[in-house]
OpenMM code with the backbone's topology and positions (N, CA, C; nanometers):
from openmm import Vec3, app, unit

residues = "UNK UNK UNK UNK UNK UNK UNK UNK UNK UNK UNK UNK UNK UNK UNK UNK UNK UNK UNK UNK UNK UNK UNK UNK UNK UNK UNK UNK UNK UNK UNK UNK UNK UNK UNK UNK UNK UNK UNK UNK UNK UNK UNK UNK UNK UNK UNK UNK UNK UNK UNK UNK UNK UNK UNK UNK UNK UNK UNK UNK UNK UNK UNK UNK UNK UNK UNK UNK UNK UNK UNK UNK UNK UNK UNK UNK UNK UNK UNK UNK UNK UNK UNK UNK UNK UNK UNK UNK UNK UNK UNK UNK UNK UNK UNK UNK UNK UNK UNK UNK UNK UNK UNK UNK UNK UNK UNK UNK UNK UNK UNK UNK UNK UNK UNK UNK UNK UNK UNK UNK UNK UNK UNK UNK UNK UNK UNK UNK UNK UNK UNK UNK UNK UNK UNK UNK UNK UNK UNK UNK UNK UNK UNK UNK UNK UNK UNK UNK UNK UNK UNK UNK UNK UNK UNK UNK UNK UNK UNK UNK UNK UNK UNK UNK UNK UNK UNK UNK UNK UNK UNK UNK UNK UNK UNK UNK UNK UNK UNK UNK UNK UNK UNK UNK UNK UNK UNK UNK UNK UNK UNK UNK".split()
positions = [
    Vec3(3.0075, -0.7873, -1.1885),
    Vec3(3.1077, -0.7091, -1.2564),
    Vec3(3.2152, -0.6630, -1.1583),
    Vec3(3.1751, -0.6190, -1.0412),
    Vec3(3.2717, -0.5747, -0.9414),
    Vec3(3.3683, -0.6851, -0.9037),
    Vec3(3.3172, -0.8060, -0.8944),
    Vec3(3.4002, -0.9210, -0.8611),
    Vec3(3.5065, -0.9413, -0.9687),
    Vec3(3.4666, -0.9341, -1.0941),
    Vec3(3.5599, -0.9519, -1.2054),
    Vec3(3.6620, -0.8387, -1.2092),
    Vec3(3.6159, -0.7148, -1.1902),
    Vec3(3.7076, -0.6012, -1.1915),
    Vec3(3.8104, -0.6088, -1.0792),
    Vec3(3.7736, -0.6759, -0.9704),
    Vec3(3.8665, -0.6912, -0.8584),
    Vec3(3.9661, -0.8043, -0.8819),
    Vec3(3.9569, -0.8702, -0.9986),
    Vec3(4.0525, -0.9745, -1.0325),
    Vec3(4.0109, -1.1145, -0.9930),
    Vec3(3.8874, -1.1322, -0.9496),
    Vec3(3.8393, -1.2647, -0.9122),
    Vec3(3.7636, -1.3280, -1.0282),
    Vec3(3.7618, -1.4596, -1.0302),
    Vec3(3.6914, -1.5308, -1.1356),
    Vec3(3.5596, -1.5850, -1.0798),
    Vec3(3.4465, -1.5273, -1.1187),
    Vec3(3.3187, -1.5780, -1.0672),
    Vec3(3.2826, -1.7118, -1.1311),
    Vec3(3.2086, -1.7921, -1.0577),
    Vec3(3.1579, -1.9172, -1.1128),
    Vec3(3.0476, -1.8844, -1.2121),
    Vec3(3.0301, -1.9707, -1.3099),
    Vec3(2.9256, -1.9482, -1.4103),
    Vec3(2.8426, -2.0746, -1.4241),
    Vec3(2.7144, -2.0561, -1.4496),
    Vec3(2.6250, -2.1691, -1.4749),
    Vec3(2.5933, -2.2524, -1.3521),
    Vec3(2.6194, -2.2008, -1.2340),
    Vec3(2.5975, -2.2750, -1.1110),
    Vec3(2.4503, -2.2686, -1.0723),
    Vec3(2.3957, -2.3783, -1.0265),
    Vec3(2.2555, -2.3834, -0.9873),
    Vec3(2.2358, -2.3873, -0.8365),
    Vec3(2.3463, -2.3850, -0.7593),
    Vec3(2.3342, -2.3888, -0.6136),
    Vec3(2.2608, -2.2659, -0.5635),
    Vec3(2.1895, -2.2822, -0.4531),
    Vec3(2.1192, -2.1697, -0.3907),
    Vec3(2.1463, -2.1731, -0.2422),
    Vec3(2.1351, -2.0586, -0.1803),
    Vec3(2.1452, -2.0542, -0.0353),
    Vec3(2.0283, -2.1310, 0.0238),
    Vec3(2.0451, -2.1881, 0.1421),
    Vec3(1.9331, -2.2580, 0.2053),
    Vec3(1.8155, -2.1618, 0.2224),
    Vec3(1.6956, -2.2156, 0.2153),
    Vec3(1.5744, -2.1337, 0.2230),
    Vec3(1.5346, -2.1035, 0.3670),
    Vec3(1.6246, -2.1214, 0.4613),
    Vec3(1.5923, -2.0951, 0.6017),
    Vec3(1.5636, -1.9464, 0.6204),
    Vec3(1.4555, -1.9145, 0.6891),
    Vec3(1.4247, -1.7725, 0.7118),
    Vec3(1.5254, -1.7115, 0.8094),
    Vec3(1.5440, -1.5800, 0.8015),
    Vec3(1.6364, -1.5159, 0.8951),
    Vec3(1.5793, -1.5202, 1.0365),
    Vec3(1.6665, -1.5130, 1.1345),
    Vec3(1.6199, -1.5090, 1.2732),
    Vec3(1.5424, -1.3798, 1.2954),
    Vec3(1.4603, -1.3765, 1.3977),
    Vec3(1.3829, -1.2560, 1.4290),
    Vec3(1.4763, -1.1381, 1.4538),
    Vec3(1.5860, -1.1641, 1.5219),
    Vec3(1.6826, -1.0575, 1.5519),
    Vec3(1.7469, -1.0045, 1.4237),
    Vec3(1.7884, -1.0954, 1.3365),
    Vec3(1.8516, -1.0546, 1.2109),
    Vec3(1.7528, -0.9791, 1.1227),
    Vec3(1.6289, -1.0271, 1.1170),
    Vec3(1.5281, -0.9599, 1.0364),
    Vec3(1.4988, -0.8201, 1.0904),
    Vec3(1.4870, -0.8071, 1.2208),
    Vec3(1.4598, -0.6761, 1.2810),
    Vec3(1.5730, -0.5788, 1.2492),
    Vec3(1.6973, -0.6253, 1.2595),
    Vec3(1.8117, -0.5404, 1.2283),
    Vec3(1.8093, -0.5001, 1.0811),
    Vec3(1.7854, -0.5975, 0.9919),
    Vec3(1.7848, -0.5705, 0.8481),
    Vec3(1.6748, -0.4706, 0.8117),
    Vec3(1.5552, -0.4898, 0.8695),
    Vec3(1.4448, -0.3982, 0.8399),
    Vec3(1.4771, -0.2570, 0.8865),
    Vec3(1.5297, -0.2451, 1.0062),
    Vec3(1.5606, -0.1130, 1.0613),
    Vec3(1.6684, -0.0435, 0.9787),
    Vec3(1.7729, -0.1175, 0.9461),
    Vec3(1.8827, -0.0580, 0.8688),
    Vec3(1.8352, -0.0200, 0.7283),
    Vec3(1.7641, -0.1095, 0.6623),
    Vec3(1.7171, -0.0831, 0.5258),
    Vec3(1.6160, 0.0306, 0.5227),
    Vec3(1.5269, 0.0337, 0.6206),
    Vec3(1.4279, 0.1411, 0.6247),
    Vec3(1.4957, 0.2757, 0.6489),
    Vec3(1.6012, 0.2770, 0.7277),
    Vec3(1.6752, 0.4006, 0.7497),
    Vec3(1.7376, 0.4530, 0.6211),
    Vec3(1.7950, 0.3643, 0.5431),
    Vec3(1.8536, 0.4040, 0.4146),
    Vec3(1.7429, 0.4557, 0.3224),
    Vec3(1.6328, 0.3824, 0.3166),
    Vec3(1.5218, 0.4218, 0.2294),
    Vec3(1.4625, 0.5561, 0.2718),
    Vec3(1.4521, 0.5787, 0.3998),
    Vec3(1.3993, 0.7061, 0.4499),
    Vec3(1.4885, 0.8219, 0.4038),
    Vec3(1.6209, 0.8021, 0.4133),
    Vec3(1.7138, 0.9068, 0.3682),
    Vec3(1.7017, 0.9313, 0.2176),
    Vec3(1.6607, 0.8296, 0.1448),
    Vec3(1.6444, 0.8427, -0.0008),
    Vec3(1.5032, 0.8875, -0.0398),
    Vec3(1.4137, 0.8958, 0.0567),
    Vec3(1.2788, 0.9437, 0.0283),
    Vec3(1.1827, 0.8390, -0.0232),
    Vec3(1.1995, 0.7146, 0.0196),
    Vec3(1.1096, 0.6070, -0.0234),
    Vec3(1.0001, 0.5894, 0.0821),
    Vec3(0.8740, 0.6178, 0.0484),
    Vec3(0.7655, 0.6014, 0.1451),
    Vec3(0.7008, 0.4633, 0.1397),
    Vec3(0.6285, 0.4321, 0.2454),
    Vec3(0.5500, 0.3086, 0.2545),
    Vec3(0.4069, 0.3427, 0.2122),
    Vec3(0.3405, 0.2486, 0.1456),
    Vec3(0.1983, 0.2634, 0.1163),
    Vec3(0.1239, 0.1446, 0.1743),
    Vec3(-0.0082, 0.1545, 0.1788),
    Vec3(-0.0904, 0.0434, 0.2267),
    Vec3(-0.1646, -0.0179, 0.1078),
    Vec3(-0.2264, -0.1346, 0.1265),
    Vec3(-0.2971, -0.1991, 0.0155),
    Vec3(-0.4065, -0.1116, -0.0453),
    Vec3(-0.4731, -0.0308, 0.0359),
    Vec3(-0.5778, 0.0568, -0.0163),
    Vec3(-0.5246, 0.1585, -0.1158),
    Vec3(-0.4053, 0.2110, -0.0896),
    Vec3(-0.3436, 0.3071, -0.1816),
    Vec3(-0.3122, 0.2398, -0.3141),
    Vec3(-0.2573, 0.1182, -0.3076),
    Vec3(-0.2286, 0.0459, -0.4314),
    Vec3(-0.3567, 0.0245, -0.5101),
    Vec3(-0.4638, -0.0176, -0.4462),
    Vec3(-0.5895, -0.0412, -0.5172),
    Vec3(-0.6453, 0.0880, -0.5757),
    Vec3(-0.6316, 0.1987, -0.5051),
    Vec3(-0.6765, 0.3271, -0.5579),
    Vec3(-0.5973, 0.3635, -0.6834),
    Vec3(-0.4651, 0.3449, -0.6795),
    Vec3(-0.3836, 0.3741, -0.7973),
    Vec3(-0.4217, 0.2834, -0.9142),
    Vec3(-0.4478, 0.1578, -0.8850),
    Vec3(-0.4869, 0.0655, -0.9928),
    Vec3(-0.6191, 0.1071, -1.0568),
    Vec3(-0.7065, 0.1675, -0.9785),
    Vec3(-0.8393, 0.2064, -1.0280),
    Vec3(-0.8396, 0.3428, -1.0965),
    Vec3(-0.7344, 0.4214, -1.0822),
    Vec3(-0.7315, 0.5547, -1.1424),
    Vec3(-0.7412, 0.5458, -1.2938),
    Vec3(-0.8085, 0.6407, -1.3502),
    Vec3(-0.8299, 0.6388, -1.4952),
    Vec3(-0.7392, 0.7364, -1.5697),
    Vec3(-0.6403, 0.7942, -1.5025),
    Vec3(-0.5550, 0.8932, -1.5686),
    Vec3(-0.4467, 0.8304, -1.6556),
    Vec3(-0.4459, 0.7000, -1.6647),
    Vec3(-0.3543, 0.6266, -1.7517),
    Vec3(-0.2079, 0.6415, -1.7116),
    Vec3(-0.1800, 0.6798, -1.5883),
    Vec3(-0.0417, 0.6849, -1.5420),
    Vec3(0.0077, 0.5421, -1.5226),
    Vec3(0.1242, 0.5135, -1.5732),
    Vec3(0.1767, 0.3775, -1.5657),
    Vec3(0.2093, 0.3416, -1.4213),
    Vec3(0.1687, 0.2226, -1.3822),
    Vec3(0.1939, 0.1701, -1.2485),
    Vec3(0.2603, 0.0338, -1.2629),
    Vec3(0.3778, 0.0200, -1.2037),
    Vec3(0.4461, -0.1092, -1.1996),
    Vec3(0.4392, -0.1620, -1.0572),
    Vec3(0.4022, -0.2890, -1.0425),
    Vec3(0.4000, -0.3540, -0.9120),
    Vec3(0.4951, -0.4720, -0.9206),
    Vec3(0.6062, -0.4637, -0.8465),
    Vec3(0.7092, -0.5662, -0.8504),
    Vec3(0.7211, -0.6350, -0.7151),
    Vec3(0.7181, -0.7657, -0.7174),
    Vec3(0.7442, -0.8470, -0.5991),
    Vec3(0.8943, -0.8717, -0.5992),
    Vec3(0.9659, -0.8117, -0.5028),
    Vec3(1.1121, -0.8171, -0.5031),
    Vec3(1.1673, -0.9344, -0.4224),
    Vec3(1.0807, -1.0237, -0.3794),
    Vec3(1.1260, -1.1395, -0.3027),
    Vec3(1.1898, -1.2436, -0.3954),
    Vec3(1.2433, -1.3479, -0.3356),
    Vec3(1.3000, -1.4596, -0.4110),
    Vec3(1.1911, -1.5203, -0.5000),
    Vec3(1.2255, -1.5638, -0.6203),
    Vec3(1.1243, -1.6227, -0.7088),
    Vec3(1.0463, -1.7388, -0.6457),
    Vec3(1.1102, -1.8142, -0.5568),
    Vec3(1.0366, -1.9235, -0.4903),
    Vec3(0.9266, -1.8686, -0.4012),
    Vec3(0.9540, -1.7575, -0.3336),
    Vec3(0.8519, -1.6943, -0.2506),
    Vec3(0.7398, -1.6389, -0.3388),
    Vec3(0.7766, -1.5796, -0.4504),
    Vec3(0.6778, -1.5265, -0.5443),
    Vec3(0.5851, -1.6384, -0.5923),
    Vec3(0.6445, -1.7493, -0.6322),
    Vec3(0.5655, -1.8633, -0.6819),
    Vec3(0.4687, -1.9152, -0.5758),
    Vec3(0.5109, -1.9116, -0.4500),
    Vec3(0.4272, -1.9636, -0.3415),
    Vec3(0.3073, -1.8736, -0.3130),
    Vec3(0.3166, -1.7446, -0.3430),
    Vec3(0.2040, -1.6553, -0.3207),
    Vec3(0.2424, -1.5105, -0.3367),
    Vec3(0.1774, -1.4422, -0.4307),
    Vec3(0.2057, -1.3012, -0.4579),
    Vec3(0.0754, -1.2261, -0.4810),
    Vec3(0.0849, -1.0944, -0.4806),
    Vec3(-0.0321, -1.0117, -0.5092),
    Vec3(-0.0722, -1.0296, -0.6551),
    Vec3(-0.2017, -1.0396, -0.6828),
    Vec3(-0.2441, -1.0465, -0.8233),
    Vec3(-0.1930, -0.9254, -0.9006),
    Vec3(-0.1382, -0.9500, -1.0169),
    Vec3(-0.0878, -0.8433, -1.1014),
    Vec3(0.0547, -0.8007, -1.0731),
    Vec3(0.1153, -0.8536, -0.9672),
    Vec3(0.2548, -0.8197, -0.9378),
    Vec3(0.3466, -0.9063, -1.0232),
    Vec3(0.4529, -0.8468, -1.0727),
    Vec3(0.5524, -0.9200, -1.1504),
    Vec3(0.6687, -0.9567, -1.0594),
    Vec3(0.7269, -1.0727, -1.0833),
    Vec3(0.8444, -1.1129, -1.0075),
    Vec3(0.9649, -1.0367, -1.0602),
    Vec3(1.0321, -0.9651, -0.9699),
    Vec3(1.1512, -0.8884, -1.0063),
    Vec3(1.2415, -0.8839, -0.8842),
    Vec3(1.3173, -0.9916, -0.8591),
    Vec3(1.4052, -0.9901, -0.7423),
    Vec3(1.4852, -0.8608, -0.7373),
    Vec3(1.4923, -0.8015, -0.6168),
    Vec3(1.5480, -0.6687, -0.5994),
    Vec3(1.6780, -0.6390, -0.6710),
    Vec3(1.7773, -0.7260, -0.6555),
    Vec3(1.9059, -0.7016, -0.7192),
    Vec3(1.8955, -0.7020, -0.8703),
    Vec3(1.8141, -0.7907, -0.9240),
    Vec3(1.7967, -0.7955, -1.0687),
    Vec3(1.7242, -0.6722, -1.1188),
    Vec3(1.6247, -0.6264, -1.0429),
    Vec3(1.5507, -0.5067, -1.0822),
    Vec3(1.6437, -0.3863, -1.0879),
    Vec3(1.7323, -0.3735, -0.9916),
    Vec3(1.8254, -0.2607, -0.9891),
    Vec3(1.9267, -0.2721, -1.1030),
    Vec3(1.9800, -0.3919, -1.1265),
    Vec3(2.0831, -0.4104, -1.2281),
    Vec3(2.0298, -0.4030, -1.3706),
    Vec3(1.9034, -0.4353, -1.3899),
    Vec3(1.8463, -0.4391, -1.5252),
    Vec3(1.7116, -0.3674, -1.5282),
    Vec3(1.7072, -0.2491, -1.4714),
    Vec3(1.5821, -0.1746, -1.4617),
    Vec3(1.5159, -0.1584, -1.5977),
    Vec3(1.5949, -0.1366, -1.7008),
    Vec3(1.5384, -0.1158, -1.8342),
    Vec3(1.4647, -0.2381, -1.8877),
    Vec3(1.4900, -0.3549, -1.8317),
    Vec3(1.4161, -0.4740, -1.8737),
    Vec3(1.2808, -0.4842, -1.8035),
    Vec3(1.2640, -0.4106, -1.6959),
    Vec3(1.1419, -0.4178, -1.6171),
    Vec3(1.0549, -0.2929, -1.6302),
    Vec3(1.1173, -0.1766, -1.6365),
    Vec3(1.0445, -0.0494, -1.6345),
    Vec3(1.0680, 0.0221, -1.7667),
    Vec3(0.9609, 0.0443, -1.8410),
    Vec3(0.9736, 0.1070, -1.9716),
    Vec3(0.9103, 0.2443, -1.9820),
    Vec3(0.8600, 0.2975, -1.8711),
    Vec3(0.7897, 0.4248, -1.8767),
    Vec3(0.8483, 0.5220, -1.7743),
    Vec3(0.9005, 0.6325, -1.8230),
    Vec3(0.9504, 0.7357, -1.7318),
    Vec3(0.8338, 0.7953, -1.6536),
    Vec3(0.8622, 0.8437, -1.5352),
    Vec3(0.7627, 0.9071, -1.4483),
    Vec3(0.6478, 0.8142, -1.4097),
    Vec3(0.6728, 0.6871, -1.4118),
    Vec3(0.5715, 0.5912, -1.3680),
    Vec3(0.5813, 0.5742, -1.2168),
    Vec3(0.4797, 0.5123, -1.1594),
    Vec3(0.4846, 0.4750, -1.0182),
    Vec3(0.5392, 0.3332, -1.0105),
    Vec3(0.6276, 0.3111, -0.9141),
    Vec3(0.6850, 0.1781, -0.8938),
    Vec3(0.6558, 0.1374, -0.7500),
    Vec3(0.5825, 0.0273, -0.7344),
    Vec3(0.5516, -0.0263, -0.6023),
    Vec3(0.6312, -0.1545, -0.5848),
    Vec3(0.7090, -0.1610, -0.4770),
    Vec3(0.7923, -0.2770, -0.4463),
    Vec3(0.7264, -0.3542, -0.3325),
    Vec3(0.6951, -0.4802, -0.3561),
    Vec3(0.6227, -0.5623, -0.2599),
    Vec3(0.7181, -0.6629, -0.1961),
    Vec3(0.7154, -0.6673, -0.0624),
    Vec3(0.8001, -0.7603, 0.0129),
    Vec3(0.7407, -0.7739, 0.1524),
    Vec3(0.6995, -0.8931, 0.1897),
    Vec3(0.6396, -0.9115, 0.3221),
    Vec3(0.7393, -0.8872, 0.4350),
    Vec3(0.8681, -0.9076, 0.4093),
    Vec3(0.9699, -0.8834, 0.5118),
    Vec3(1.0248, -0.7409, 0.5057),
    Vec3(0.9937, -0.6689, 0.4036),
    Vec3(1.0240, -0.5271, 0.3827),
    Vec3(1.1689, -0.4916, 0.3528),
    Vec3(1.2658, -0.5554, 0.4134),
    Vec3(1.4058, -0.5125, 0.3986),
    Vec3(1.4491, -0.5088, 0.2522),
    Vec3(1.4113, -0.6097, 0.1747),
    Vec3(1.4515, -0.6134, 0.0334),
    Vec3(1.3877, -0.4988, -0.0443),
    Vec3(1.2604, -0.4717, -0.0157),
    Vec3(1.1917, -0.3622, -0.0849),
    Vec3(1.2520, -0.2275, -0.0480),
    Vec3(1.2849, -0.2082, 0.0811),
    Vec3(1.3460, -0.0814, 0.1222),
    Vec3(1.4781, -0.0583, 0.0500),
    Vec3(1.5627, -0.1603, 0.0448),
    Vec3(1.6935, -0.1426, -0.0198),
    Vec3(1.6776, -0.1236, -0.1704),
    Vec3(1.5911, -0.2012, -0.2321),
    Vec3(1.5679, -0.1860, -0.3759),
    Vec3(1.5152, -0.0464, -0.4054),
    Vec3(1.4197, -0.0010, -0.3239),
    Vec3(1.3645, 0.1329, -0.3419),
    Vec3(1.4692, 0.2416, -0.3270),
    Vec3(1.5590, 0.2250, -0.2308),
    Vec3(1.6627, 0.3272, -0.2119),
    Vec3(1.7534, 0.3345, -0.3337),
    Vec3(1.7866, 0.2207, -0.3913),
    Vec3(1.8706, 0.2218, -0.5114),
    Vec3(1.7972, 0.2836, -0.6292),
    Vec3(1.6703, 0.2492, -0.6472),
    Vec3(1.5944, 0.3066, -0.7584),
    Vec3(1.5839, 0.4590, -0.7446),
    Vec3(1.5608, 0.5066, -0.6239),
    Vec3(1.5551, 0.6516, -0.6016),
    Vec3(1.6897, 0.7157, -0.6362),
    Vec3(1.7992, 0.6527, -0.5952),
    Vec3(1.9316, 0.7073, -0.6257),
    Vec3(1.9602, 0.7045, -0.7755),
    Vec3(1.8917, 0.6147, -0.8473),
    Vec3(1.9077, 0.6062, -0.9922),
    Vec3(1.8191, 0.7081, -1.0648),
    Vec3(1.7355, 0.7805, -0.9903),
    Vec3(1.6541, 0.8848, -1.0520),
    Vec3(1.5054, 0.8566, -1.0613),
    Vec3(1.4610, 0.7395, -1.0191),
    Vec3(1.3175, 0.7091, -1.0211),
    Vec3(1.2541, 0.7811, -0.9027),
    Vec3(1.1595, 0.8681, -0.9299),
    Vec3(1.1047, 0.9550, -0.8259),
    Vec3(0.9921, 0.8912, -0.7447),
    Vec3(0.9033, 0.8204, -0.8099),
    Vec3(0.7852, 0.7667, -0.7431),
    Vec3(0.8000, 0.6177, -0.7154),
    Vec3(0.8768, 0.5875, -0.6123),
    Vec3(0.9028, 0.4492, -0.5705),
    Vec3(0.8442, 0.4319, -0.4311),
    Vec3(0.7685, 0.3239, -0.4119),
    Vec3(0.6973, 0.3010, -0.2872),
    Vec3(0.7159, 0.1571, -0.2414),
    Vec3(0.7026, 0.1351, -0.1104),
    Vec3(0.7133, 0.0008, -0.0522),
    Vec3(0.5782, -0.0402, 0.0034),
    Vec3(0.5401, -0.1638, -0.0256),
    Vec3(0.4174, -0.2238, 0.0279),
    Vec3(0.4555, -0.3542, 0.0959),
    Vec3(0.4273, -0.3641, 0.2260),
    Vec3(0.4553, -0.4872, 0.3009),
    Vec3(0.3397, -0.5839, 0.2771),
    Vec3(0.3631, -0.6832, 0.1913),
    Vec3(0.2585, -0.7797, 0.1567),
    Vec3(0.3228, -0.9011, 0.0911),
    Vec3(0.2435, -1.0050, 0.0735),
    Vec3(0.2894, -1.1204, -0.0034),
    Vec3(0.1824, -1.1620, -0.1036),
    Vec3(0.0616, -1.1937, -0.0612),
    Vec3(-0.0443, -1.2313, -0.1539),
    Vec3(-0.0694, -1.3799, -0.1584),
    Vec3(-0.1765, -1.4167, -0.2255),
    Vec3(-0.2180, -1.5570, -0.2296),
    Vec3(-0.2230, -1.6152, -0.3700),
    Vec3(-0.1959, -1.5354, -0.4721),
    Vec3(-0.1959, -1.5874, -0.6087),
    Vec3(-0.0678, -1.6670, -0.6296),
    Vec3(-0.0804, -1.7960, -0.6561),
    Vec3(0.0373, -1.8834, -0.6684),
    Vec3(0.0760, -1.9032, -0.8148),
    Vec3(0.1995, -1.9449, -0.8350),
    Vec3(0.2497, -1.9718, -0.9691),
    Vec3(0.2903, -1.8450, -1.0394),
    Vec3(0.3201, -1.8597, -1.1675),
    Vec3(0.3593, -1.7444, -1.2489),
    Vec3(0.2538, -1.7198, -1.3548),
    Vec3(0.2060, -1.5967, -1.3650),
    Vec3(0.1081, -1.5683, -1.4702),
    Vec3(0.1751, -1.5735, -1.6064),
    Vec3(0.0963, -1.6026, -1.7070),
    Vec3(0.1492, -1.6016, -1.8430),
    Vec3(0.1848, -1.4581, -1.8789),
    Vec3(0.3017, -1.4373, -1.9389),
    Vec3(0.3394, -1.3003, -1.9739),
    Vec3(0.2447, -1.2457, -2.0805),
    Vec3(0.2051, -1.1195, -2.0662),
    Vec3(0.1174, -1.0617, -2.1684),
    Vec3(0.1950, -1.0413, -2.2972),
    Vec3(0.1279, -1.0661, -2.4083),
    Vec3(0.1899, -1.0474, -2.5388),
    Vec3(0.1026, -0.9494, -2.6156),
    Vec3(0.1622, -0.8379, -2.6535),
    Vec3(0.0888, -0.7375, -2.7282),
    Vec3(0.0883, -0.7721, -2.8762),
    Vec3(-0.0207, -0.7446, -2.9409),
    Vec3(-0.0280, -0.7617, -3.0857),
    Vec3(-0.0246, -0.9050, -3.1320),
    Vec3(-0.0944, -0.9939, -3.0629),
    Vec3(-0.0954, -1.1342, -3.1038),
    Vec3(-0.1668, -1.1565, -3.2367),
    Vec3(-0.2603, -1.0715, -3.2690),
    Vec3(-0.3359, -1.0913, -3.3926),
    Vec3(-0.2429, -1.0785, -3.5125),
    Vec3(-0.2535, -1.1725, -3.6022),
    Vec3(-0.1725, -1.1688, -3.7242),
    Vec3(-0.2144, -1.0501, -3.8091),
    Vec3(-0.1183, -0.9799, -3.8627),
    Vec3(-0.1451, -0.8665, -3.9509),
    Vec3(-0.0591, -0.8818, -4.0761),
    Vec3(-0.1048, -0.9642, -4.1693),
    Vec3(-0.0244, -0.9887, -4.2897),
    Vec3(0.0097, -0.8603, -4.3660),
    Vec3(-0.0787, -0.7604, -4.3614),
    Vec3(-0.0522, -0.6355, -4.4351),
    Vec3(0.0647, -0.5578, -4.3746),
    Vec3(0.1015, -0.5897, -4.2510),
    Vec3(0.2118, -0.5191, -4.1846),
    Vec3(0.3456, -0.5908, -4.2032),
    Vec3(0.3434, -0.7079, -4.2636),
    Vec3(0.4681, -0.7820, -4.2848),
    Vec3(0.5504, -0.7174, -4.3959),
    Vec3(0.6805, -0.7305, -4.3808),
    Vec3(0.7724, -0.6759, -4.4792),
    Vec3(0.8793, -0.7808, -4.5051),
    Vec3(0.8904, -0.8243, -4.6302),
    Vec3(0.9924, -0.9249, -4.6585),
    Vec3(1.1282, -0.8575, -4.6713),
    Vec3(1.2363, -0.9345, -4.6562),
    Vec3(1.3705, -0.8755, -4.6585),
    Vec3(1.4022, -0.7964, -4.7850),
    Vec3(1.3556, -0.8429, -4.9003),
    Vec3(1.3847, -0.7709, -5.0249),
    Vec3(1.3170, -0.6344, -5.0253),
    Vec3(1.1930, -0.6281, -4.9794),
    Vec3(1.1216, -0.5003, -4.9755),
    Vec3(1.1884, -0.4051, -4.8754),
    Vec3(1.2317, -0.4573, -4.7615),
    Vec3(1.3012, -0.3737, -4.6640),
    Vec3(1.4317, -0.3220, -4.7231),
    Vec3(1.5066, -0.4083, -4.7920),
    Vec3(1.6315, -0.3667, -4.8563),
    Vec3(1.6086, -0.2548, -4.9557),
    Vec3(1.5015, -0.2644, -5.0317),
    Vec3(1.4691, -0.1596, -5.1295),
    Vec3(1.4346, -0.0289, -5.0587),
    Vec3(1.3612, -0.0392, -4.9474),
    Vec3(1.3254, 0.0820, -4.8728),
    Vec3(1.4498, 0.1487, -4.8141),
    Vec3(1.5408, 0.0680, -4.7628),
    Vec3(1.6628, 0.1232, -4.7036),
    Vec3(1.7466, 0.1916, -4.8114),
    Vec3(1.7598, 0.1251, -4.9273),
    Vec3(1.8385, 0.1852, -5.0361),
    Vec3(1.7736, 0.3102, -5.0901),
    Vec3(1.6415, 0.3120, -5.0931),
    Vec3(1.5694, 0.4275, -5.1448),
    Vec3(1.5668, 0.5443, -5.0491),
    Vec3(1.5994, 0.5209, -4.9233),
    Vec3(1.6092, 0.6293, -4.8276),
    Vec3(1.4906, 0.6579, -4.7384),
    Vec3(1.3701, 0.6102, -4.7665),
    Vec3(1.2598, 0.6506, -4.6793),
    Vec3(1.2456, 0.5656, -4.5522),
    Vec3(1.3388, 0.4750, -4.5278),
    Vec3(1.3211, 0.3836, -4.4143),
    Vec3(1.4240, 0.4089, -4.3045),
    Vec3(1.3764, 0.4036, -4.1827),
    Vec3(1.4631, 0.4030, -4.0662),
    Vec3(1.4356, 0.2725, -3.9942),
    Vec3(1.5372, 0.1938, -3.9718),
    Vec3(1.5214, 0.0652, -3.9062),
    Vec3(1.5689, 0.0784, -3.7620),
    Vec3(1.4826, 0.0437, -3.6703),
    Vec3(1.5168, 0.0494, -3.5281),
    Vec3(1.5123, -0.0917, -3.4731),
    Vec3(1.6226, -0.1363, -3.4186),
    Vec3(1.6327, -0.2696, -3.3593),
    Vec3(1.6026, -0.2583, -3.2100),
    Vec3(1.4997, -0.3258, -3.1643),
    Vec3(1.4577, -0.3181, -3.0248),
    Vec3(1.5104, -0.4328, -2.9384),
    Vec3(1.6007, -0.5108, -2.9923),
    Vec3(1.6540, -0.6215, -2.9138),
    Vec3(1.7529, -0.5705, -2.8099),
    Vec3(1.7873, -0.6577, -2.7168),
    Vec3(1.8877, -0.6236, -2.6153),
    Vec3(2.0227, -0.6014, -2.6822),
    Vec3(2.1067, -0.5220, -2.6187),
    Vec3(2.2374, -0.4896, -2.6758),
    Vec3(2.3171, -0.6138, -2.7119),
    Vec3(2.3164, -0.7137, -2.6222),
    Vec3(2.3965, -0.8340, -2.6508),
    Vec3(2.3431, -0.9076, -2.7732),
    Vec3(2.2110, -0.9042, -2.7948),
    Vec3(2.1537, -0.9673, -2.9137),
    Vec3(2.1869, -0.8847, -3.0380),
    Vec3(2.1817, -0.7532, -3.0242),
    Vec3(2.2164, -0.6635, -3.1347),
    Vec3(2.3586, -0.6884, -3.1805),
    Vec3(2.4511, -0.7046, -3.0848),
    Vec3(2.5912, -0.7274, -3.1205),
    Vec3(2.6103, -0.8600, -3.1944),
    Vec3(2.5242, -0.9574, -3.1627),
    Vec3(2.5346, -1.0869, -3.2307),
    Vec3(2.4940, -1.0766, -3.3765),
    Vec3(2.4005, -0.9876, -3.4068),
    Vec3(2.3561, -0.9720, -3.5435),
    Vec3(2.2343, -0.8819, -3.5519),
    Vec3(2.2322, -0.7997, -3.6563),
    Vec3(2.1195, -0.7079, -3.6760),
    Vec3(2.1152, -0.6668, -3.8233),
    Vec3(2.0078, -0.6021, -3.8608),
    Vec3(1.9932, -0.5508, -3.9959),
    Vec3(2.0931, -0.4375, -4.0141),
    Vec3(2.1733, -0.4391, -4.1201),
    Vec3(2.2715, -0.3325, -4.1406),
    Vec3(2.2030, -0.1952, -4.1368),
    Vec3(2.2649, -0.1037, -4.0654),
    Vec3(2.2118, 0.0311, -4.0559),
    Vec3(2.1121, 0.0518, -3.9440),
    Vec3(2.0694, -0.0577, -3.8795),
    Vec3(1.9715, -0.0450, -3.7710),
    Vec3(2.0364, 0.0215, -3.6510),
] * unit.nanometer
topology = app.Topology()
chain = topology.addChain("A")
for resn in residues:
    res = topology.addResidue(resn, chain)
    for name in ("N", "CA", "C"):
        topology.addAtom(name, app.Element.getBySymbol(name[0]), res)
């Protein structure tokens, strides 16, 4: 968006990627130090694997998100079990697509740390209080199948369009559209 607002025309639909060459040791050390400094000023702490496992085992039902903020290719090659792929910039730009629970714990996983530190600093500045960095990668390869809630068919819960129309006209119905804004703008149930 910033590029467009500055009067430049961004490319669209491009599949090119930067070379997968790792950063030099010097560049990585500089990036880690600089990013960790920013994160420290924002109050982002580091945790160890034991802390993550303890949080996962807690029974208080507090929501815990574990995001691998590395490049998707790195995620596919090996990630912590249960971690979701959420490249740092995308997580910051579309947090609402990844995090649905206020006051949840957010753990950012990155073996090189710099990406997690910067992502964490942005999330803290956006108001997320419990954001943590874990230096790790993991050995689970590939992408897990996304969980789908409510797979069981419930015919009694179905509502045909005519019945919904009658409910809306009669007044006892409130229709809430849970689609993304861009999908909502394309089309939705009137009054939703």
